[in-house]
C-alpha positions in Angstrom: 76.7 108.4 96.1 72.8 108.5 95.2 71.0 107.6 92.0 71.1 111.3 91.5 74.8 111.3 91.4 75.3 108.5 89.3 73.1 109.8 86.9 74.5 113.2 86.4 78.4 111.5 86.5 77.1 109.3 83.9 74.9 111.9 81.6 78.1 114.2 81.5 80.6 111.4 80.6 78.5 110.3 77.7 76.9 113.3 76.5 73.5 112.5 76.8 70.3 114.4 78.6 70.0 113.4 82.6 66.3 112.6 82.0 67.6 109.6 79.3 70.8 108.5 81.7 68.0 108.5 84.5 65.4 106.2 82.9 68.4 104.2 81.3 69.9 103.8 85.2 66.5 103.2 86.6 65.9 100.2 83.6 69.3 98.4 84.7 68.2 99.0 88.7 64.2 97.4 87.2 66.2 94.5 85.0 68.3 93.5 88.3 65.4 93.1 90.8 63.3 91.6 88.5 66.1 88.8 87.4 66.6 88.4 90.8 63.2 87.7 92.0 62.9 85.1 89.0 65.8 83.6 88.6 67.2 84.7 92.6 70.6 85.3 91.3 72.4 88.1 88.7 76.1 87.7 87.7 77.7 90.6 86.7 80.8 89.5 85.4 84.0 91.9 86.7 81.2 93.2 89.1 80.2 90.9 91.4 76.9 88.3 92.5 73.7 89.5 93.4 71.9 86.1 95.0 68.0 85.7 96.8 69.1 83.3 100.0 66.6 81.6 102.5 67.3 82.8 106.2 66.1 81.0 108.6 63.8 81.8 111.3 66.2 82.5 114.9 65.6 83.4 118.2 66.2 87.3 118.9 66.4 89.4 122.2 64.7 92.9 121.9 67.3 95.6 123.2 64.8 97.7 124.9 62.9 94.9 127.0 65.8 92.3 127.1 63.4 89.4 126.2 63.4 86.9 123.5 61.3 86.9 120.2 61.1 84.9 117.1 62.2 86.2 113.9 60.5 84.1 111.0 62.1 83.0 108.3 62.7 85.6 105.3 64.4 86.1 101.9 67.3 88.4 101.2 69.7 89.4 98.7 73.4 89.2 99.5 76.2 90.2 97.3 79.4 88.3 96.5 81.7 91.1 95.0 83.8 90.1 91.4 87.8 89.8 91.2 87.9 93.1 90.4 85.9 95.1 92.3 87.8 93.0 95.5 91.5 94.0 93.5 90.2 97.9 93.4 89.2 97.7 96.8 92.7 95.9 98.1 94.0 98.7 96.3 92.8 101.5 98.3 93.2 99.2 101.9 96.9 99.1 100.7 97.1 102.8 100.1 95.1 103.7 103.1 97.7 101.5 105.0 100.6 103.5 103.3 98.9 106.9 103.8 98.4 106.1 107.8 102.1 104.3 108.1 103.4 108.2 106.5 101.1 110.5 108.9 102.6 108.3 111.5 106.5 108.5 110.2 105.3 112.3 110.0 104.2 112.7 113.3 107.4 110.9 114.8 109.5 113.4 113.1 107.7 116.5 114.0 107.7 114.8 118.3 111.3 114.1 118.1 111.9 117.6 116.6 109.9 119.6 119.0 111.9 121.3 122.1 111.4 120.2 125.6 109.5 121.8 127.7 111.0 125.3 129.0 114.1 124.7 126.9 114.6 127.3 123.6 114.6 125.0 120.4 118.4 125.3 119.1 117.1 123.4 115.4 114.8 125.9 113.7 111.8 123.9 112.4 112.0 126.0 108.8 114.1 126.8 106.6 112.1 128.0 104.0 108.5 127.4 102.2 107.2 124.0 102.8 111.0 122.6 104.0 111.8 120.2 107.4 114.2 120.8 109.2 117.2 118.4 109.4 117.2 116.6 112.5 120.5 117.9 115.0 123.6 116.3 114.5 124.8 114.2 117.5 127.7 115.6 119.3 129.6 113.6 122.0 130.1 115.5 125.2 133.9 116.9 125.2 136.3 114.9 128.2 137.2 111.3 128.6 134.6 108.5 127.4 132.6 107.5 130.3 133.7 103.7 129.5 137.0 104.2 129.0 139.5 102.8 131.9 142.1 105.1 133.8 144.0 101.7 135.2 
């Protein structure tokens, strides 16, 4: 999502003009940056914490030449999500996992209903629009059981 899309969504929800909403959003971002520059930390409850940290100098490898290069120390902005954000993202993760499980189960059912190569299926795959046929019923072969003993 871009800043423009954020402005559009907020302006539609609040009934403000996009121009006024853009100004408010930009002022909010400016205030966050200014606070990071002056205080090096800003905590937004139920959202997260932005913090300026100093990353130490280090040696790295130039991927093109393979040679070592010195990377100087620098300031970086870190973000640690708040509890509410973490919980919402976890819900997304759980929903995605459930969707994948359902997809795998549907594929397993579909593959078990598929006819073998070179054979006609005796089970219709659909009874009506959008319905799935029940799995075939197992019928044991006629005759004596292979486990019975005729003593």
